[in-house]
Residue, then its C-alpha position, 0 to 999 in steps of 0.5 A: m794422645i790420650d791413653p785408651r785406658q783413661v778413655a775406657d775408665a771415664l766411660v765406665v764411670a759416665e755410664r754408671e753415674r749417668k753423667a755425660l762427658p764432653p767428647f774426648t776429641d775436644d781436648h785430644p784431637d789426635f785421638d784416632v779410631e785405632a785407639a778408640y777401638e782399643a778403648q772400646r775393648l777395655f770398656v766392654l771388658a769391664k762389663a765382662d769382668a763384672g759378669d756381663a756375658i757377650v752375646g753379639a754385636k751391633l753396627g752403626l753408620t750403615s747408611r750413606a747419609k749417616q756416613q756423609a754426616m760423619n765424613v766417613d766411608a764405612p760403618l763402625y761396630g760395637t759389642v752387645t752384652a746380655s744386660m743390654l737385652a731388654p725384656y719384650g713388652q715391658p716398659l723401659d727403665l729410663t733411670a739407667l740411661i742418659h738420653p735414649r734414642v730409638e732406631p729400628e733395625i733388623a737383627f740376625l741370629l747366627g746358626r753357625d760361625l761366620t768368618g771372612p771372607a763373607t758376603v750377603t749370601s754367606v751371611l744368609a746361609a749362616t743365619e738361623a733367624v731374623f727379627a724385628a728389633v729396636d736399638v735404644l741408643d744412649s751416648r755417654y757424651q753431652d748433647f749426643r755430640f761426638r766425632l767418630p773416635d768418640v762414638v767408637a770408644d763409646n761402644a757405638s752408643a750401645g744402650l739397650f736392645l729389644l727383639g720382636p716376638q717373631a723369629r723368621r728364617p731368611g728364606e721365609l721372607e721375600d727379600l730383606r732389602l724390600t722389608g718395609c718399616v714404619v716408625r711411630g712416635d706416640g702413634d704418629v708416623v715419624y719415619t718409613a724405610a726399607g731394609a735396603a737403607v742399610m748398605g743396600h741389604p742388611a746382611a751386607s753390614v753383617a758381612w762387613l763386620a765379619n770381614r773386619l773381624a777376620e782382619r784381626g783373626e776373629r769371627l762371629p760365633a754361632g749364637s751371636l745376635v747381630f744388630s745390622g744398623g738403623l733403618t732410619a734416624p733415631v727418635p728421642l725416647r722420653a718418660g711417658h712416651s712410646v715409639s714403635a717399629e712395624f716391619d713387614g713380615l716380622g711384626t712390631v716392636e713397641v718401646h714404652a718408657 
């Protein structure tokens, strides 16, 4: 099996030089998810060692359709760092990305530590605010082609993240499962969805992550931003174009390139 350090080092270079790699599993079919999470840890550690603060986490493969497409039965997770948070309302600099794609998400800001065993109820109780959000995915693999261990190692395709301008307490919204979202590309409707597209309730994916971390003796600390997973399929983002995600009760996040 390929060494996780080799994987992490290659991903660091690919991200820095914007040069996509072939998936590691092409030549190393025995590269497994456990080794991939170690590679992810080392990939993120390189960012932290360079002064990039860890601010939260992201979920991926949170819908049944996406899980079936990847032949898995659970989500995956990655780490969000401060440099990944893009300023709201400003055009994105695509020169730092390889092939960005946009997914609408609901983000959770934790007001207190969240540990397992966690449930939807305990996640909502620990949440200080929720936001409309956009995850700008950016796989380091050629043609966005990968298997599960590859994408885990690649920090769940984390690129950039944008938070909407409205912070709402969960109790101020009727039901996050029913929070509707309309995604537009250059003004045209591309997708519609609701919060229930993420594991039946977006807080369910946050609970899953807290429970997964608890197995490793870890927790989600107060102040963490957790991006709960894409409500729709991703939309490619190209220079000179825009994608927007409008959420009921949470406002609109616009991405301009």
